[in-house]
C-alpha positions, 0 to 999 in steps of 0.5 A: 097208520092206523088212526082211528077205530072201526065204529060199531058194526050192529048186527052184520058182524058175528064175533070171533076169535081167530085160530092160526092154522099150525104150519102147512109143509109139503109132505115130503119137506115136512118128514125131512125136518121131522127127522132132523128134529128126532136125529139119533143124535138127539135122541140120545138124550131126549126121548122120542115121544118128547121130540115129536112134540117139541117138533109139532109145538114149533111149526104152531110156534112159526105160524104166529107173530113174535111176541113182540115187535122190535125196532132198532134205535138209531142211537148214533143219530139221537138217545135212546130215550130221545127216541123212545119218547118221540115212538111214544108219541107217535104210537099214541096216535094208532088209537086202534093198537092202543087203545087209546089207554094210557102211554103205549109200553116201550119196552129196552133191553138191557143187553142189546142197547139199541133196541126197542121191544113192543108188546103184541098183543091176540089172538083178539076178540072180533067181530068179523064182518061179511064181506070178505077180502081175501089176500094172498099168504105173504100178505096175510103175514104181514098184517099180523105183524102190523102192515094194511093190505097193500093192492097187490096183495088183494086176491079177491074182493066183492062185485059191488066194493067201494072206498068206504066200507067195512071188510074181513080180512082174510089169507090164502093160506094154501094159495088157492084163490083166482085173483080177481074173483069175487068170492073164495069158498077155500081154506081162509084165516081171518085177520081182522076187519078193515075199511076199504080205501080203494073200491074192487074195480080200482084194485082189479084195472088191468091198464096198470100195477095198482100200488097203495094201501087197499084196506086199511086195517082197524080191528085185527086179530092181534094188536101190532103196531103200524110202521108205514113212514113211521119215524123212518130218520130213527127207528127201523123194523127189525128182529131181535136176533138181525139186530143181534148179529151185527152185536156179534160181529162187534164192529169198530170205528176203522175197519173195513167190513164186508156185508155178503148177502147185504139186501135190505141193507137191515144189519148193513146199516146196523155195521155202519151205526156201531162203528160211528160212520168211521171206516168202510162198509161193502155190502153186495148184493146180486140184485139191483133193485134190491141194492138200491135198497141199500143205498136208500136206507143208508141215505136216509139213516145218514151213513155216508160209509157204506158203499153198495154195489150189484156183485155175485159174492161167490166170486168176489175173491180175486186172487190177481192183484191186476185185475182188481177195479181201481174204484176199490169195489169187487171183486177184491184181493185176499183178506182184504177184510178186518170183518165178514157177515155172510148173513147167507141166503136160505131156506127162509123156514125161521120166519113168523108167521108162516102159517103155509110153505110153498118150498118143496124137499129140493128147494129146501135142500139146495141152499146148503151148496150155496151157502158153503160155496159163499162160504169159501169166498168169505174165509178167503177174505178174511184178515188173519185174526178177524171176525167172520160171522155167519147167520140164517132166518132158518129151523134146519140143521142142515143150514146151520149147525151141520155148516158149522161142523162143516167149516170147522173141518174144511177150514183149520184156521177158524175157530169158534168164539163166544158171542155177546150178546149170547140170548138164544139157545145153545145148537142143536144136536145131530151134527158132531158138536161137542156141548162145548161148540154148541153152546158157543153158537145161538140157536133162537127157536120159537116159543109161543105162548098167549098166557105168557101176557097176562104174566108180563103185566104182572111180572114185568121182569120177564118180558125179557125171557119173554121177548128173547124166546118169542122171536123168529126161528134164527142161528149166529156162529161167530168165528174167528181166521186164526 
């Protein structure tokens, strides 16, 4: 947790406003996405130049952090107002974020009743230190959203760096810095200043993996609250569209619900909380360590109706009743669940901030067939009259609207349903969906405008409009099995 503002640095630093680059993609991936965002169907309604401009703007928005930090409140344990008051008190201790002036503004969302929103400010003018610590792109993305620098994320540190030194934190956005280097002259982006908690020797010792905070960030380019260990029982850090998904699923007490690709368990625990802990939530994931994370989250949030299993959801259907395990776990008989959430593995190109992606075109296009295999299992496991929600955190047409069109043609028993809450935009043209069908899905297309922060100060009523738009890229479709 950030607990204090850095002291004045005198003449050893240069004040600067960091400019985040546009999301860099491999050329073939960029062309693939460009073609999708300028497809023939879309160009019948939008000018080609306008479509190209919006695509380029999207790549810029994706490299910046969302305008709000969103947390899901454990309203099954305490009231929203009680949690909000405790959060204000805790965040006020983070002087580097709140500047120590007045109470930290935390907003509620009238359409999503268990959400609290904290505005992120930036980019800010920061007096940049000369000594640099270079971190990997993933670590850098976390710093932009309020995290400190943990040792595994450090790639380069000054030769004689010791604990207590003031350093600039920079991200190696192209992945070219060699771990253990003392200097890096490649392309890097300044993220803010911090205080070294570990020496260089401690960070790069070879005998065993090093964990823990290596640099405590105290003057970030983007001021965003740090949630490391903060009220773990009462608040869960989660992007706004990810919270919306569970509300759209609409779980009810006493139901049996399947979360097919559940790790790390944010949506799983939200589903259980919305059910008031009454019913059964089955959570599946292929990786054992991630399943253990789901169980830990369930325990922390005091939700005992969750059963997590290490299992491949593609094989979760067991047609032979005699082979169904007696413990209630997978594989399951057909039509075993009232509701199914398929938050599918995806290319993740909607995540923010993201200044560079290493995904190849082959990797990006590999997700569609996998998602369809999972879809087949989901439809079989869903009871007649039940609800299936499909979601991704990506922006591609192939993983979103094209999947909806494919599902409707492949499974005649599925019908698209209205969503509540519906705070995202309508679906994208290009997959052959009708206008009514596109209005039934939700596509969250990121938009970022630093001037919106001033608007919020002048007009608090604009908070909702900005919070709903300035999110990660996300997609939600809701089906009913008739």
